[in-house]
Each structure stands twice: as structure tokens, then as C-alpha cells.
MARFI-615334 format. One record per residue (C-alpha): x, y, z; residue in one letter. Coordinates in steps of 0.25 Angstrom, whole numbers, padded with zeros to 4 digits, always signed. Layout:
BEGIN
XYZA
...
END
This chain:
BEGIN
+0000+0000+0000X
+0006+0013-0004X
+0009+0023+0006X
-0002+0035+0007X
+0003+0048+0002X
+0001+0061+0009X
-0002+0076+0004X
-0004+0089+0012X
-0016+0097+0009X
-0017+0111+0014X
-0030+0113+0022X
-0030+0128+0018X
-0029+0128+0002X
-0030+0113+0000X
-0016+0113-0007X
-0009+0099-0008X
+0005+0097-0005X
+0014+0085-0005X
+0022+0088+0008X
+0019+0095+0021X
+0023+0110+0022X
+0020+0120+0033X
+0013+0129+0022X
+0004+0127+0010X
+0012+0131-0002X
-0002+0136-0009X
-0009+0143+0002X
+0003+0147+0011X
-0005+0142+0023X
+0003+0136+0035X
+0000+0122+0041X
-0011+0118+0033X
-0006+0106+0026X
-0013+0092+0030X
-0008+0078+0027X
-0017+0070+0019X
-0017+0056+0011X
-0016+0055-0004X
-0022+0043-0010X
-0013+0036-0020X
-0018+0033-0034X
-0017+0018-0031X
-0026+0021-0018X
-0035+0029-0026X
-0038+0018-0036X
-0039+0008-0025X
-0049+0018-0018X
-0057+0021-0031X
-0058+0005-0034X
-0063+0002-0019X
-0073+0014-0020X
-0080+0006-0032X
-0085-0004-0022X
-0086+0003-0009X
-0089+0018-0006X
-0086+0026+0006X
-0098+0020+0014X
-0094+0006+0010X
-0105+0004+0001X
-0104+0002-0015X
-0102+0015-0022X
-0113+0016-0032X
-0121+0027-0037X
-0136+0028-0033X
-0147+0036-0037X
-0154+0044-0025X
-0167+0037-0026X
-0159+0023-0025X
-0152+0026-0012X
-0159+0019+0000X
-0164+0029+0011X
-0164+0019+0023X
-0163+0026+0036X
-0149+0026+0042X
-0148+0015+0053X
-0144+0021+0066X
-0140+0015+0080X
-0144+0021+0093X
-0131+0025+0102X
-0141+0024+0114X
-0137+0038+0117X
-0149+0046+0113X
-0143+0060+0112X
-0131+0055+0103X
-0142+0047+0094X
-0149+0061+0093X
-0136+0068+0089X
-0133+0057+0079X
-0146+0058+0072X
-0153+0046+0079X
-0142+0036+0081X
-0129+0030+0075X
-0128+0028+0060X
-0119+0016+0054X
-0107+0021+0047X
-0108+0035+0053X
-0096+0043+0058X
-0099+0053+0070X
-0089+0063+0075X
-0090+0068+0089X
-0082+0080+0093X
-0081+0088+0107X
-0073+0094+0117X
-0063+0085+0125X
-0070+0078+0137X
-0085+0081+0132X
-0089+0067+0130X
-0085+0062+0116X
-0078+0049+0120X
-0088+0047+0132X
-0101+0047+0121X
-0094+0039+0111X
-0090+0027+0121X
-0105+0028+0126X
-0110+0026+0112X
-0101+0014+0110X
-0105+0008+0123X
-0120+0010+0120X
-0119+0003+0106X
-0118-0011+0113X
-0124-0018+0100X
-0114-0013+0091X
-0100-0015+0089X
-0091-0003+0093X
-0077+0002+0093X
-0071+0014+0101X
-0058+0019+0096X
-0050+0029+0105X
-0038+0036+0101X
-0037+0045+0113X
-0039+0035+0124X
-0035+0022+0129X
-0044+0010+0130X
-0043+0011+0145X
-0048+0026+0145X
-0060+0022+0136X
-0063+0010+0144X
-0062+0019+0157X
-0073+0029+0151X
-0082+0018+0147X
-0082+0012+0161X
-0084+0025+0168X
-0096+0028+0159X
-0101+0014+0162X
-0102+0009+0148X
-0104-0004+0143X
-0090-0010+0139X
-0095-0021+0130X
-0097-0014+0117X
-0085-0005+0118X
-0074-0009+0109X
-0061+0000+0111X
-0049+0003+0102X
-0037+0013+0104X
-0032+0016+0091X
-0029+0029+0083X
-0025+0025+0069X
-0038+0025+0060X
-0033+0013+0051X
-0032+0004+0063X
-0044+0009+0069X
-0052+0005+0056X
-0044-0008+0056X
-0049-0011+0070X
-0064-0007+0066X
-0063-0016+0054X
-0061-0028+0065X
-0070-0023+0075X
-0082-0019+0065X
-0088-0009+0075X
-0101-0003+0072X
-0097+0010+0080X
-0084+0016+0082X
-0078+0027+0090X
-0066+0035+0086X
-0061+0044+0098X
-0055+0053+0093X
-0052+0056+0078X
-0041+0065+0081X
-0032+0053+0087X
-0035+0044+0074X
-0024+0045+0064X
-0021+0037+0051X
-0008+0031+0048X
-0008+0037+0034X
-0005+0051+0038X
+0006+0056+0046X
-0001+0067+0053X
-0004+0067+0068X
-0018+0061+0073X
-0028+0073+0074X
-0023+0081+0062X
-0033+0085+0051X
-0028+0073+0041X
-0028+0063+0051X
-0042+0066+0057X
-0048+0067+0043X
-0041+0053+0038X
-0045+0046+0050X
-0060+0051+0050X
-0061+0047+0035X
-0056+0033+0038X
-0066+0031+0049X
-0077+0038+0041X
-0074+0028+0029X
-0074+0016+0039X
-0086+0020+0045X
-0094+0021+0032X
-0088+0008+0027X
-0092-0001+0039X
-0104+0007+0043X
-0097+0009+0057X
-0102+0021+0066X
-0090+0029+0070X
-0089+0040+0081X
-0077+0049+0080X
-0073+0058+0092X
-0066+0071+0088X
-0059+0082+0095X
-0063+0097+0094X
-0055+0109+0094X
-0056+0121+0104X
-0067+0127+0095X
-0075+0115+0096X
-0074+0109+0083X
-0069+0095+0078X
-0054+0095+0077X
-0048+0091+0064X
-0053+0093+0049X
-0067+0099+0047X
-0068+0088+0036X
-0069+0078+0048X
-0084+0082+0051X
-0087+0081+0037X
-0082+0066+0036X
-0091+0061+0048X
-0106+0059+0048X
-0109+0065+0061X
-0102+0076+0070X
-0105+0077+0084X
-0100+0088+0093X
-0100+0088+0109X
-0104+0102+0114X
-0103+0107+0129X
-0093+0109+0140X
-0086+0096+0143X
-0087+0100+0157X
-0102+0101+0157X
-0112+0089+0159X
-0119+0091+0146X
-0114+0088+0132X
-0120+0092+0119X
-0118+0083+0107X
-0121+0090+0093X
-0121+0085+0080X
-0115+0095+0070X
-0115+0085+0058X
-0124+0073+0056X
-0127+0065+0043X
-0137+0056+0050X
-0144+0066+0058X
-0148+0081+0062X
-0137+0090+0062X
-0135+0099+0076X
-0142+0088+0084X
-0139+0089+0099X
-0137+0078+0110X
-0136+0083+0124X
-0128+0073+0134X
-0125+0074+0149X
-0111+0069+0154X
-0112+0059+0165X
-0104+0049+0172X
-0109+0039+0162X
-0106+0047+0150X
-0115+0055+0141X
-0130+0055+0143X
-0140+0061+0133X
-0149+0072+0139X
-0163+0070+0134X
-0168+0083+0138X
-0156+0093+0135X
-0166+0105+0135X
-0166+0104+0150X
-0150+0105+0151X
-0150+0119+0144X
-0161+0126+0152X
-0157+0132+0165X
-0171+0132+0171X
-0169+0144+0181X
-0178+0145+0192X
-0183+0159+0188X
-0182+0166+0175X
-0168+0173+0174X
-0164+0183+0164X
-0156+0180+0152X
-0161+0166+0150X
-0171+0161+0139X
-0174+0147+0134X
-0173+0144+0120X
-0176+0132+0111X
-0165+0128+0101X
-0165+0116+0092X
-0152+0106+0091X
-0154+0097+0080X
-0168+0090+0082X
-0169+0094+0096X
-0175+0107+0103X
-0168+0111+0115X
-0171+0121+0125X
-0159+0130+0130X
-0157+0142+0138X
-0150+0155+0133X
-0144+0163+0144X
-0140+0178+0142X
-0133+0188+0150X
-0133+0203+0147X
-0124+0213+0155X
-0118+0226+0154X
-0105+0226+0145X
-0093+0232+0153X
-0084+0230+0140X
-0082+0238+0128X
-0090+0228+0120X
-0102+0220+0125X
-0099+0205+0125X
-0107+0195+0117X
-0105+0181+0123X
-0113+0169+0118X
-0112+0154+0122X
-0119+0144+0115X
-0126+0154+0105X
-0122+0161+0092X
-0110+0170+0096X
-0112+0181+0085X
-0128+0180+0085X
-0130+0187+0099X
-0124+0201+0093X
-0134+0200+0082X
-0146+0196+0090X
-0142+0208+0101X
-0142+0218+0089X
-0156+0213+0085X
-0161+0215+0099X
-0156+0229+0099X
-0162+0232+0085X
-0175+0226+0086X
-0177+0224+0102X
-0171+0237+0106X
-0162+0231+0116X
-0148+0235+0116X
-0136+0226+0122X
-0124+0232+0116X
-0118+0236+0129X
-0122+0222+0136X
-0113+0210+0137X
-0122+0198+0132X
-0119+0184+0136X
-0127+0172+0131X
-0127+0157+0134X
-0134+0144+0131X
-0136+0136+0144X
-0130+0122+0144X
-0119+0124+0133X
-0129+0123+0121X
-0125+0129+0108X
-0135+0135+0100X
-0133+0139+0085X
-0147+0141+0080X
-0154+0155+0079X
-0166+0151+0087X
-0156+0157+0099X
-0158+0170+0094X
-0170+0174+0101X
-0167+0168+0115X
-0153+0175+0114X
-0160+0188+0112X
-0171+0186+0124X
-0160+0180+0133X
-0151+0193+0131X
-0163+0202+0132X
-0168+0195+0145X
-0154+0197+0152X
-0152+0211+0147X
-0166+0215+0153X
-0165+0205+0165X
-0178+0200+0162X
-0180+0184+0162X
-0188+0177+0152X
-0199+0168+0156X
-0194+0154+0160X
-0204+0147+0151X
-0200+0154+0138X
-0193+0149+0126X
-0187+0158+0114X
-0181+0154+0101X
-0180+0161+0087X
-0170+0167+0077X
-0169+0183+0076X
-0166+0190+0064X
-0158+0203+0062X
-0171+0210+0058X
-0177+0206+0072X
-0186+0195+0067X
-0186+0181+0074X
-0186+0169+0064X
-0191+0156+0067X
-0182+0144+0070X
-0183+0129+0066X
-0192+0120+0074X
-0199+0130+0082X
-0211+0121+0087X
-0201+0110+0092X
-0194+0121+0100X
-0207+0125+0106X
-0211+0111+0110X
-0198+0108+0117X
-0199+0120+0125X
-0213+0118+0129X
-0209+0104+0133X
-0199+0110+0143X
-0209+0119+0149X
-0208+0132+0142X
-0221+0139+0139X
-0217+0152+0131X
-0209+0154+0118X
-0205+0165+0110X
-0202+0161+0096X
-0201+0166+0082X
-0215+0168+0075X
-0211+0157+0065X
-0210+0147+0075X
-0224+0148+0080X
-0229+0133+0080X
-0241+0130+0072X
-0247+0123+0085X
-0247+0130+0098X
-0239+0123+0109X
-0249+0122+0120X
-0244+0128+0134X
-0233+0137+0127X
-0234+0152+0123X
-0227+0154+0110X
-0223+0168+0107X
-0219+0172+0093X
-0210+0183+0089X
-0207+0188+0075X
-0197+0199+0078X
-0188+0201+0091X
-0197+0212+0096X
-0209+0202+0097X
-0200+0193+0106X
-0196+0204+0115X
-0210+0209+0117X
-0214+0195+0122X
-0204+0197+0134X
-0207+0211+0137X
END
């Protein structure tokens, strides 16, 4: 077998070089050359011959009409962890590759070993490149997991991992973590862009050809994104992120990509002595339930994936003692608060240019949708006037620059979720008025910002 040739590609301009240099000769960028494998003509011919019989997924590669394709439902296997099944889109799909990222100590390895222990009717293989077999066994014993279905392997070479998998023939395999895996055909260090990309490509190819479900744990950078090339997220089927403070009890698992389910689906877990346990009613942990109404607090109904959630938005408005007023936002869109305060000044007649405004979402939730516009405004106004909102009031709606309040998706489902938790009043956009009234709930619609402010006077 001929030795694989290597080339060096500039990540800035795409120029190809035969040897490594500190500076790209084409674009003059420094330290941008990455090593990659060049297929020889003989290997290319073998690959082309083999592709006549087997495609990437292991099936015969033939051209079919769209009407000839069988639209049978993709079979799923429950992980017996309800919140994880929700994030995955209903369960585990054969041949799928799932990438899980998160901060150190947030629970990636914990939930992965819990999944393998719960799938006692399937063959499994846990491959660790960071820990010894004794460390993994100690964790499983501490979590009081069933040791029978757990098969462990300590290995960092992707070729040897695949060789072991061909012998074990697991239905589910865990790689912990991808930054420690390397291929012997590249000379770069494990964790580099080329190593991570090549190792993931080989594992993905094995998963598709053998219908093996693979979970891959990935490190994250200080910015919170997955370490390694961005193409890593494109190669896998599902990308899950753990959110929240590792020191907090609650963890949030969010799907940012899913070929087999809803994107932006959310799963809420509680970290206990026996591992991560799903929270069936997550709205309860994001609401403070003050004994008496307090200024600057308001409840909104957000929607994450297919689930409506009640969260508490808190605001603190205080006199600014610096040259420029501060705008600090946690869990909400940072740049949106300045725009909303300008709209409040123009269309509501309330000026906060000399006030520091702090906004926070209780429980560490991150809300990216525009339905938080109206709650942000009303929470800031409540703190500014030191006037509490009613305890049984929920609010949601998008605010435009012209002062109009626009409807948001799934308004009726949000109202029903709020009513289920005991809220009797709601201020919503006029376009979200339900066709059938909700008995026992007073719904106040607003077409402009002035209309919403009149309800609170």
C-alpha cells in the first residue's frame, strides 16, 4: 500500500502548497497552512470502483426518481431519558452521529454513560481518550448504573477504534472526546483542525455503513463554541449544546442542528447524586414566585422548539453615576435593549437616557426570540417607576421601531401554558388573540406600545 501524500492548504485563501511555510505565498497570511491528505491516482481509482457497489451509507448507489423513494418512518430507539429523547426528536436513529458540546464539568460524560447503561437491550461501546477504564468505572459506580451493558475501551487512534468496533459490532458507540482522537496518516497533533476533521469523517462513514449510532463529545472554546473546524458541525447529523453554569444544579441541553427533529429543541436536567435527571415541568424552575409583587419583575411565555416555557424577566433601573449610562443584559439580546428604550422614549414618553438599565432572565435561560421585546420594556418600566406588575400577569410580543406590537408564532399555545400554571391575565399582540376565548383568563390585546402602557396605568 502506497504511503499517503500530504499537502498544505491555506485556511484564509485556499491556496495549496507542497510543504509547510509560516506564511502563505499567495495571500501573505501567517500560520494559516493546514495539513491534509492527498489521494493518489491509484487510491482514487479503487475508491471509484468501490463506489459503484456501495455508496457513503453502504447501500447500492443507483439513481432513483423521487416518486420511487420509500418514505417509511425512520425507526427510533428510546434512550429511556425523556428529556434527551425530546431533544433528539423522539429517540435515537440508527446510523446517526450526534455531537455534544459544553463547558468542562457540565455533564457531557455523565449523560453519555447514563445513555449506554439504560440501553441494556442494545450492544454498546464506550471509547474514552481522556480517562482510564478505572475512572470510568468509578463514575458508573458512583451513579449506581447497571454495569452489565457497559463495554469500555481506552484508545485514541481512530483506525484502531474502528477495528475494535468491527469486532464488537456495537449498536451504540460513544467517543469521549473527539479532540483526543487522531489518525496515523496525519503528523499533526491530536485536536488540530485536520485531525478533528479526518477523525470525524471516518467515524461518520463507519456509522452510515454499519447503521451504528455514535455519540461524540466535543470540547468548547472560551466563547462557548465547539473547538475545531466549523465543518465539524456540518458533518454530523445532530449538534447538542449544554448551557448553564457548571456550578448550578440545572442543565439545559439545546439542539442547534437536527436532521431528524426540531431545531432549537430544549431539554432541562437536574444534576443529582445519581446523574442527570430530566425535569418534566421546567417552567417551575424559571419562575421565582415572590410572596408579594416586586417592581421590575414580569413573567413571559417563550417557545423553545416545540415546548412553551414560562420564564421570569427581571429589570433594575437606577440612576447612572458615570459619563455614559450602562446597558447590561444577561440571557437576552444585548443590542436590542438600546433600540427598545429608544422606542419607549419616542412612543411611550418615558426617557431613561440618564439611567443604568440591567436585565436578567431567571435560571440562566437564553432567549433569542423577539417575543421578549414587550416583557423587557414593561420590566424596565416597572423598576423605573417602582410599580410592581400583577402577580398573575403574563406578557409576550414583538415591538417594531414604529411602536407597533407584532404577533409572534404559536400565541394560543403560550396562553394555554400560562393558564395551566395559574396566570389569569395576559397582555399580548392583537394578532395573537385566540379564536376561542380561554375560560377564566382575561386577555388584553395591544396593537401599539401606547395600548400596552394604558393597561398598566
